[in-house]
N, C-alpha and C positions, 0 to 999 in steps of 0.2 A: 504493500500500500504506500502511495506517494505521500510525502510530507505536505502539510498545509501550505508551506512556503515554496512548493514546486508548481510553477505555472503550467506544466504539462503533466497532469496526473495520469497515472496508469503505467503498467509495466511495459518495457521495451520501447519507450518513446525516446527520440533523440533529444538532446538538450536544446533549450531555446538559446539561440545565438543573438546576443544584444550588444550593440556598439554604443558605449557611453562616451559622449563628447563632453569633456571637462574643460571649460573655458577659463577656469581660475588660474591665477599665477601666484605662487607662494602658498604655503600651507594655511588652510582655514577650515571652518566648520563644514563647508560643502564637501571638501575632499574627505575629511574624517567620516562624515555621515555616510558617504557613498561606500567607503571601505567597510564600515561596520555592517551596513545593510547587506553587502555582498557576502559577508560571512554566513548569514542566515538564509540566503536565497539559494536553495538547492535546485537542481535541474536547469541551471542557467550557465552558459558559457560566456564569460564576460570578456569583451574586447574594449580597451579604453584608449581613446584618442585624446591626448592631453598636452598641455603646455607646461606641466609641472617639472620641477627639477628632479634629477635622478635620485637625490637623497630622500625626497618625499616619496617617490615611487617605490624605492627599495624597502622603505619602512612600512608603507600602507597597502601596497598592491603586489605582494610577492607572487600570488598565484594567477593573476590576470595576464592576458595577452596585451602588451603595452605598445602604443604607437605614438610618436611625437609629432606635434604641429605647432605653428605660431611661436617658435622659439625666439624669433627676432621681433616680428610685428605683433605685439600684443598690447593690451590697454595699459599695462604698467610701464612698458618701454615708451609708449606714446606720451604718457604723463611725465616721465623722467626727461624726455626730449624737450617738451614744452617748458618744463621747469628750468632746464639748463639754458635754453634760449633766453628766457626771461632774466635769469640771474646774471648772465654775461652781457646783457644789453646788445644782442646781435642786431645789426641794422635790419630795417623792415624788408628790404629786398632779399637779403640772405635768409631771413626767417621764413619768408614766403617760399623761396626756392627749396629750403630744407624740408618744410612741412609738405610741400607738393611732392617732393621726391619720396618722402616716407609714405604718403598716401598712395602713390603709384606702386610702391613695393607692397603695401598692405593689400591693394586690389589684386596684384599678382598672386600674393599668398592666398587670397580668398579663392581664386580660380583653382589653384593647386590643391586646396583643401577639398573642394568639391570633387575633383578628380580622385583625390586620396580616399574619400569616403566611398566613391563608386568602386574603386579597386578593392577596397576591403569588403564591400558588400558582395562583390562577385566572388572573390577568392575565399572568403570566410563564410559565405552563404548567410549573411546577416538577416535576421528576421525582423528586428525592431531597432530603431534609432532613438536613443534616450539622451536628451540634453540635460546635463547635471546642474546648470546654473541659470535657469530661466530661459527667456527667448533669445538666447545668444549661443553660438555665433550665427549671423544671418545666413552664411553660406550653407549651414546645415539644413536650412529650410529649402534652399535651392536643390541640394543633393537629394533630400527626401522626395521632392516632387519629381526630379529628373530620373531617379532610380526606383521610384515606386515603393519607398520604405514607409511603413507606418511610424509616426513620430509621437514620442512621449516627451513632455516638457516637465521638468522637476522645478517647480517654482519655490525657491528657497528664500526669496526676499519679498518685501511688500512692493506691489506695483506703484509707480509714481502716481501722484494725484491726477495728473493729466497725461494719460497714455498717448503717445504719438500714434499717428495713423498707421505708420509702418509696423509698430509693435502690435497694434490691434489686428492688422491683417495677418501677421505671423501667427498670433495666438489662435486665430480661427482655422489655421491650417493644421493645428495639432490634433491628433486623434484623441489623446488624453492629456490631462494636466494633473500633476500631483502637487497639491498645496501642503506645506508643512504645518499649517494650522488653520483653524476655522477663520481667523482674521484674514489670512491671505486669500482663502476661498471667497469670503464675503466681498473682498475688494475686487475680485474678478467677475463675480456673478451678481446680477444678471446683465450688467452693462456691457461686458465684453464676451463672456462665454455662457453657454447653457449649463445649468446645474448638473446635469448628468455627465458632462464632460470632465468635471473637476472632482477629484477624490482627495480627501484629507488623509495623509499618512505622515505621522510625526517622525522626526529624526530620532534615531535610536541612541540609547545609553548603553555603554559597555558595563553591564552590571557586575560581571565577574571581576573586572579590574578594580572597580570601586570597593567591592567586598574584600579583595586582597590588600588594597592600600590603606584601608581604614585603620589597620593595626599600627600605623606609623604616626598616629596623632601626637602622642607625647614627645616623640623625637623632634617633629617639626615645630611644635610649640616651644620647646626648649631652644631650638635653633633660632627662632624669631624673638626670643626674649619674652615670651608670654608666661606669666605666672599662673599659679593655680586659681587665684581669685580674679584674674583678668577675664573679661567677657569679650571675646574677639568677634567683631562684625566685619566680614570681608566683602569687598566688591571686586569682581573678576572681569577681565576683558581689556582690550586695547584701550589705552588712556586717550580718549578723544571726546569732544564735547557731547556728542549724542548719546554716549554711554552713561552720562549722568554722574561722573565722579565729583563734579563741583557741587551738585545738589546733595550727594552723599556726604561730602565734607561739611557743608553748611548744617545739615541735619545732625551729624554727629557732634559738631561743636555745640549746638543747642542742648543735645541730650547730655553731654559731658558736664554741663553746668549743674545738672541734678544727680548724675550717677558717674562718679569718677572711675569706676571699675571698667568702663567701656574702653576697648582698644580697637580703633578703626584700622583696618588693614586694606591697602590698595594693592591688588595683584594684577600686574600687567605692565607692558612697556609703552613708550610714547608712540604716537602714530606718525607716519611719514608726512601726512598731510597737515597735521597740526602740532608741529614740534614744540611750540611755546606753551601749549596747554598744561603740560605736566609741570613746567617751571612756575607757571602762575599758581597752580595748586599748592606747590611747596611754599611759595611766598605768602599765600593766604594763611596757611597753617602756621608758619613760623611767626606770623604777626599776632597769633592768638595765644591765650594763656594755657592752651592744651596741646601745644606743639609736641611735647614729649610723649604723648599718648598715641600718636599716629605712627604707623609702620608702612613704609614703601617697600613691598616685597619684590617688585620688578617682575620680569618674565620668568615663569617657572615651567619646566618641562614636566615636573612631578605634580601637576596641578591637582590630581586626585588626592594626593596626600595633604595638600594645602587645604582643600575643602574640609577634610576630616579634622584639621587642626583648628578650624573656626568653630564658634558656638552658634553663629547665625550668618547666613549669606544674604546679601542685599542685591537686588536687581533694581536699578534706578534710571533706566534709559528714558530720555526725554522725547524720543520718537518711538513710535510703535515698533516693537520687535516682531519680526515674522514668526519666530518661535521662541528664542531665548534659551539656548541650550544650557546656560548656567543654572536655570531653575530646576529642571529634572535631575541634572548631575548633582547639585547640592542636596536634593532630597534623597538621592541614592546614597550619598555619603552620610545620611542620617542627620542632616542639618535642617532646622526650620528655615524658611525663606520669607523675606519681605520683598514683594514684587509689585510693579505698577499694574493697575487694573486696566490694561490696554494691550492689544495684540496677542501674541502667542501665550503669555503666562495665564491668560484666562482659560486656556485649555488644560492647564497643568495644576494650578493651585486651587485647593478646596479651602476657602477662608475659614479660619478658626480650627481647622483640622490638621493641615500640614504646613500652613503658612498664613501670612497676612497679605492682603492686597491694599494698596494705597493709591489715591488719584495720581496720575502722572504729573510731574513738574511741581508737586505740592511739597515743599520742604518741611512745612510745619507738620503735615500728616506723616511724613516719613520719619521725622524726629520723634513724634509721639509713638509710632510703631517700634522704633529702636528702643526707646525708653521702656515701653511695655514689656518687651521680651528680655531686656536687660535686668528687669526687676522681678521676673517671674520664671524661676528655674523649672518649676513643674510644667509650665506651658511649653517651654523650650524642649523639655524631655518628651512630652507627649507628641508634639509635632514632629520631633526628630524620629520617633518610632514609627509614625504613620507614613512618612515619606517613602522609605524603601519598599514598603508593601505595595504602594500604588505604582511606583516605577517598575517593579518586577512584573506587575500585572498588565501595564499599559504602554510602557515606553522602552521595553527591552528590545534587543536586536531581532528576536523572532517575531514580535508584533509588527515591527516595521517591514520585515521581509514578507510576512503574510499579506500585508496591505498591498505591496508592490506586486506580488505574485498574483493576487486576485485581479488587480488592474490589468496585468498582462493577459491573463486568461480571458477577461472580458473583451480585450482588444482582439485576440485571436479568434474568439467566437463571435465578434461583432455584436456584443450585447451591452446593455447599460451596466457600468461597473457597480459592484456592490459597495455598500458603505464599509469603510475600513474599520477594523476592530478598534483602532486607536481613538475613534471619536464617539464610540458608544458610551452612554452613561454608565457609571459604576453600578 
């Protein structure tokens, strides 16, 4: 009997051959989520066309068939080129010529990518083309139409408030769209897509890894200088304005006036696009009477251990998160969460059971939630116990794989896709 995560149930069937097009550059949540989902997806032969570095591919995609594209002409290099031209004051005529040359190289790369997908489709007998980063790259849509491949779009981000006509046209060419949360689906339906085209499948949590790493709590706390009486509140993610670290700092400063045991911990490094933001946070903290209570942990590869070292994890994004992987990961680590009542966290947090929800961009409400959990150890303990039970039931790797497998089956059978397990009520 085939597993629930096998899109082609039944004995003796060939594996489903899927070409995943990963448009991301540099390691991020979309790459990690794809890797974890593939671990639980049986009956699928994965081929990955990607711009990722070899170091990332070796770590996360050992068993997949890997193919490289856009190594030179990608969105990161385009941004770096424009930034270099601005920084060096290049004359207008030279700037125009440079950007036009780059655009021509990018167009040539697009045609080569279309041909590359066609060659892979023919030689590897690809059944489905799966875009891992939303409605990009555009040439994948050309290839799907040219070679007659059914197209699945994995929508991992919130669509812009005003979708361009080109994106709308692309979205309607997709046979199925996977939304990583109800908020992402609601932003696409009904203005852009029909309800039956979009299925919610949450990104997966590596539950076994979190269970293994939780034993290192005391070691990491000692390394960070956290004492037994310190109550650590951690915020995780790239340090950039939309992640809400400033709001977190302001809320903690207010709460520290009443509860000095609070230790705010900022985990993450600065963003390439906002390099001065982290420095401004440090300046703001140093000017306060509570500067010694804050910890800047920087980027950590052992982030699972750092979750376990916290007492509470805070999600304070000032823009709607498409999913907010920090929230279920913190819950799997046995930590209560404080999250904004917007976007993806609405699918994850059960208020008063495994966490608290606060209005977005409301520093006063966030401070009150921090103070409440800081002064109620029993509530922290009960919420911390409830979190892993939910994640094991709804956000593990197998749940994500089942949702994707069901969508593939519906596409092969040309039926309306079933509702994914991940969005059914408890």
